[in-house]
N, C-alpha and C positions, 0 to 999 in steps of 0.2 A: 545560386547559379545553376546547380545541377538539375533544378526543376524546369529550367528554361522559361521562367515566368517573364512575360513582357514588362518593360520598365513601367508602363502606365498602369500596371496592376501591383506595383510595389510602392509601399508607403512607410514613412517613418513615424507617422502619428496615427493611432488606431481610429480616432474620430474622422480623420480624412478619408480613410478606407470605408467606414460605415456610411459616410455621406455620399461618396462618389461611386460606390460599387454595391450592387445588390448581392445578397447571399442567402442560402438556405439556413445556415447556422454558423456559429463562430467556433473555432478551435483555439484554445489558449495553451501554448506550449513554451512559456517563458520561465526564467528563473522564478522559483517559488515565492520569494518575497514580493514579487509584482502581481501575483495572482489576484488578490483581493481588489486592488485598484482597477485592473483591467476587467475583472468580472463585473464590477459595479458599473463601469462605463458601458459594457456590453448589454447589461440589463436595461440600462437607461434607453438604449436604442431598440429594446424589445426583441432581442435575439435569444433563441435557445443556444445552449452552450455545451461543448464537449471540452473538458479541462484536464490537462495532464496531472497525474498524481505526483507528489502529494498536493492536497488542496491548498494548504497554506502553512505558515510557519509558527502559529500560535493557537491555543485553545480559544482565546478571545476572538481572534479573527475568524476561526471556523464557525463560531456561533453567530457572528455578525453576517457572514456570508449566507448561512442557512436561513436566518431571518429575512435577509434581503431578497433571497430567491423566492421565499414563501409569499412575500409581499407582491413581487412582480408576476408570480404564477407562470414562470417559465420553466422549461425542462432543462435541467443541468445534470449531465452525467460525467463521471470521473473515469478517465482512461488509466486504470490500474492493471496493466497487462500481465503481471506475474501470476496472479490468481487464474487467468484465463489462458495461460500458455499450455502447450501440448503436453509437456512432461508433468506439470503439476495437476492438470486435469486427469491425466492417466492415474496418478497416485490417488487423487481424490475419489475417483470412481471405483478404484479397487477397494478402498476403505468403506465406501458406501455400499458396496455389494454384499457386505456381511459374510463373505466367504471365509474370512479369517477371524471371525468372532468380534468381540467388543474391542473398541479402541481404548488403550490404556494411556499412552502419552506420545508426544511428538517432539522431535529434535530437528533443528535446522542449523546449517552453517553457511555463511557467506563471508569469505575472506579474500582480500585482494591487496596488491601492492600498488596503491595510488598515494604513496606518502608524499611525493613531491608536488608542489603547487605549480601549475594549475591542472594536473593530470586528471582530476575528477571534476573539472570545470571550476573557474575562479570563484564563482559565487558560493560553491559549496565549501571551498577551503576557507572562506571568510565568514561563514555563518555559524551561529550557535547550533550544537547538536546535529551536525550534518548526517552522521551515520543513522541515527534513529529516525530523523524526519525524512531524509531523501531515500533511504534504502529499506529500513526496517518497516516503514509504513506499508510497503508491499509484501514483504516477507511474513510479517505477523498477520497480514490479511489472509495469507495462505493458510496459516494456523486456524483462523476463524472459519474458513471454508471447510477444511478437513474435519475439524472438531465439531462443526455444526453449531457453534455457539459463540457468543461474545465473551470477553474477558471478565472475570470477577475480580481478580487481584493481580498485581504485577509488582515484582521486585527486580531492580536494576542496579548494576554497577557499570558506570561508563567513565572513560578517561581518554586522553590523547598521549601516546608515548613521546618521549623527547624528540624522536626523529620524525614524527608526523608533522608535516607543514600545514596544520590546521589551527584556526582560532578556537574552534570548538572541539568536542569529543569525537574521535574517529573510531573508537572501539567501544563495544558494549556486550555485556552478558545479561540476558533477560530471562527471568522465570515468570511464567504465567500460570494461573489456575483459571480455567474457563468455567462458565456458569453451569455447565453439565458435569463438572468434575474431572474433565480431561486436563492433564498437566502438559506444559510446553516449555522447551528450553531453546533459546536462540543465541548463537555465537555470531557476532558481526564484527568486522575489522577492515579498515581501509588503509592501514599502514604496516601490514605484515610483510615479511620478507619473501613470501611466495603466495601466489594467487591460486590457493587450492580449490576454491569454489567461487569463481568470479560471476559477474552478472550474466544471468540466463544459464549458468552452469552450477547452480546451487545444490547443496546436499540437504535432503529431507528424509527423515525416517519415521515411519508410523509403526509403533509397537502395539500390535494387536494381540488378542487372547491366544491365537494359535500360530501367529507368524509375525515376522518383521518384514515390512514393505519398505524397501530402500530406493531412494532416487538419488543418483550421484552423477553429476555432469551429463544429464539428459538420458541416463540409462536406468531403467527400472527393473528391479529383481525382487523375488520373494525368497526369504530365508526361513527355514524351520528345521528343527531336529529334536530328538529325545535327549535327555540328560547325558552328558559325557560323550556325545558323538558330534562329529563335524557337521556343520549345517549343510542341508541340502538346498541347492540354489536353482531357482527357476527364473530364467530370463523372460521378461515381458515385453511384448511389442508395444510401442506407444500408439495411443488412439489416432485415427486418422479422420480428417475432415478438411474442407477446402481452406479454411483460415483459422488462425489462432491469434491470441494476444491482442495488440492494439487494432489490428485489422478487423478481427472478429468483433471486438467491442464497438468499433466505429460502424460496422454493418448493423449491429443490433440497435445502436442508437438511431441510425437513419431509419430502420424499420419502425422503431417506436414513434418517430416523427411522422412517418408517411402513413402507417397503418394503425397507430394507436396501441401497438403491442406493449407489453410490460418490459421495461429496460432492467437489466440485472445490476448495473453499476450505478445505482442511484446516489444522489447527494446525501440523503439521510443515511444510507448504509456506510458511505465513506466517512461521514462525521463520526459514526460509532468507532470505525477503525482509527481515525485520528485521535479520538479521546483516549484510546488505549495507548497510543504513542505518547501523547502529552502526559498521561499518568505515568508512563515509564520514565520520562524525563523528570517528573516530579519525585519519583522514587530515587533516581540517581542523585538528585539534589539533596534530598533529606536523609537518604540512607534507610528509609522505611518502606514497608509493604503499603501499597496504595490500593484502596478499594476504588475500582474504576467507575462504577455507577455513582458512588458518593462524590467522587472527583468531578464528574460531569454536573451533578446537581449543584455543587458549590459554585461552579463557574456560571451556571444559568442564574442562580440566585444573586450572584454578585454583579450581574449585568446592570449598568447604570440606567439604561433606557428601558423603561417598563414595557414598552411595546416590543422591543427586541427580545426581552427576557421571555415574554409570553409566547413569541413566535419561535424562539430558538430552542425547541425542546425535542431532540431526536430520540428520546428514551423509548 
C-alpha cells in the first residue's frame, strides 16, 4: 500500500504478472523456502533476476538453482546487503589498506531479543536453522570479504533456549578457519534478553598486527597501545558515497545489465557463501569440524541428475 501501486499492477500469481506486464528484470523478495520455485518460474520466462539473500534453505537446492541458472544463461545476482553496507565497507577498506599490518583474526557479534513468535517473521520461527540461514549467511559473508578468502573449515555449536519460540536453532557459536589462515569467530542469537548488536548495528573486530579495528553499532575506531598501557583510541569517519547496501547492489546489477559491467554479487560467489553456512549446520549436527570444500564436493557428487551435477560446480 505504501508504494501506491495501482491495483492493475498487483498480482497474486507470478505467472499472471509475467504474462500481463513487461519488465526489465525480476526481484524475488519472498520467504526463503519459496525462492527456488519462484526462480525456476522466472527463468522459464527468460528474465534476469535479483534475489534477496539467503538464496535458499538447503545445499541441494543451492546446487539445483546454480545448475538451472547456468542452463538458462541468465544473470542472477544476490542482494546480500550487509557486506556492502557503509560501516562494513569502512572496516573492510581499513583492513585492506595494510596501514595496521597483517590480519590475524576476526570476531563478530549479532544478538537480538526476537524470542517471541512472530517478531522475526513467522516463516523464520517455523524453519530449521533460522539463525544460521537467515542471518549468519550475511554476517559470515562479511568475514569472507574482510579476510579475502573462503572458509577452509568450520566448527559450530547451535541450539534454541527453552524461552525461544523457534522450531529450529536460534543461537549459534561458529569458529572458522579461512583458506588463507585467518581465523574467525561468530556469536549469533535471536532469543537473548537484550539486543546488544541488532540488525545493521552489529559488532565486528579485526585484530591486525599493529592495531585492533573495531566496528560497534555503526561506529568505527582504531585501538592500539604498548604493553601495560591503556589503549589509544582513534575514531574513524565512515566512508561516504551516494548509496550503500541493497540500493547500491541494485544499481550495480542494473549497470551490469545495461552496460555489461561485472557484477560483484554473483550467484557463484553466493553459493560459496551458502556452502559455508550449510557446512556450519552440518558441523552443529555432527559435533565435528567440517572441511568446507570437501562438503561441497560430496554434495556435487551426490547429485542424482548427472547433468545437474556437471553444471553445479561453483568451486
